C-alpha positions in Angstrom: -3.9 42.4 28.7 -2.3 38.7 29.9 -5.4 37.5 28.0 -4.6 39.7 24.7 -1.1 38.9 24.8 -1.7 35.1 25.3 -4.1 35.2 22.2 -1.5 37.0 19.9 0.6 34.1 20.8 -1.5 31.6 20.4 -2.5 33.1 17.2 1.1 33.5 16.1 1.8 29.9 16.6 -1.0 28.6 14.8 -0.7 31.1 11.7 3.3 29.4 12.0 2.0 25.9 12.0 -0.9 26.4 9.7 1.7 27.4 7.3 3.8 24.5 7.6 1.1 22.1 7.7 -0.4 23.6 4.3 3.0 23.3 3.0 3.2 19.7 3.7 -0.6 19.2 2.3 -0.1 20.7 -0.8 3.6 19.7 -1.8 3.3 18.3 -5.0 4.6 14.6 -4.7 7.3 13.3 -7.1 5.2 11.5 -9.5 3.1 15.2 -10.1 6.8 16.8 -10.4 8.7 13.9 -12.8 4.8 14.0 -15.1 5.4 18.0 -15.4 9.0 17.4 -16.9 7.9 14.5 -18.9 5.8 16.6 -20.3 7.9 19.0 -21.6 9.2 16.2 -24.0 7.1 15.9 -27.3 7.4 11.9 -27.6 5.5 11.8 -23.9 3.5 14.8 -24.6 1.8 12.9 -28.0 1.3 10.4 -26.0 -0.8 12.3 -23.5 -2.6 13.7 -26.3 -4.8 10.3 -26.4 -7.2 10.3 -23.5 -6.8 6.1 -23.1 -3.0 6.4 -22.4 -3.3 9.7 -20.1 -5.2 7.3 -18.0 -2.7 4.8 -18.1 -0.2 7.2 -16.9 -2.6 8.7 -13.9 -3.7 5.6 -12.6 -1.9 2.3 -13.5 0.4 1.4 -10.9 3.1 -0.3 -13.0 3.2 3.1 -14.6 3.0 5.3 -12.1 5.8 3.4 -10.3 8.4 4.2 -13.7 6.8 7.7 -13.6 7.4 8.1 -10.0 11.0 7.1 -9.7 13.0 10.0 -10.4 16.1 7.3 -11.3 13.7 5.9 -14.2 13.0 9.4 -15.4 16.2 9.9 -15.7 16.9 7.1 -17.7 13.6 7.6 -20.2 14.7 10.9 -20.7 18.2 10.1 -22.2 17.6 6.9 -24.2 15.2 6.3 -27.1 15.2 2.6 -26.4 13.8 3.2 -22.9 10.8 5.8 -24.3 9.9 3.0 -26.7 9.7 0.1 -23.9 7.6 3.1 -21.6 5.2 3.7 -24.9 5.2 -0.2 -25.1 4.6 -0.8 -21.1 1.7 1.9 -21.4 -0.4 0.4 -24.6 0.7 -3.1 -22.8 -1.5 -1.9 -19.5 -3.8 -0.6 -21.8 -5.0 -3.5 -23.5 -5.1 -5.7 -20.4 -7.7 -2.9 -18.9 -9.7 -3.5 -22.0 -10.2 -7.3 -22.0 -11.0 -7.1 -18.0 
């Protein structure tokens, strides 16, 4: 009976820890959250329709840095100028990639 209680308590502890570990590892990053938010914007959705620019947005370090920063996202959502400069950044990074 004692072994059963110990196994039951051990299982409960592992189950609780397992849920916390799962939540930790599967929690979306700031980049993913911001990407989902930007996808709701028409100008950004148009940019991502082009697979070349989508690749740059997902894998380029400079662009990921912008998308991963919530403060920069707030500026992007508020200003047409910032949206245009972001689009220019994506296009410039694509050109750099193609020159390699």
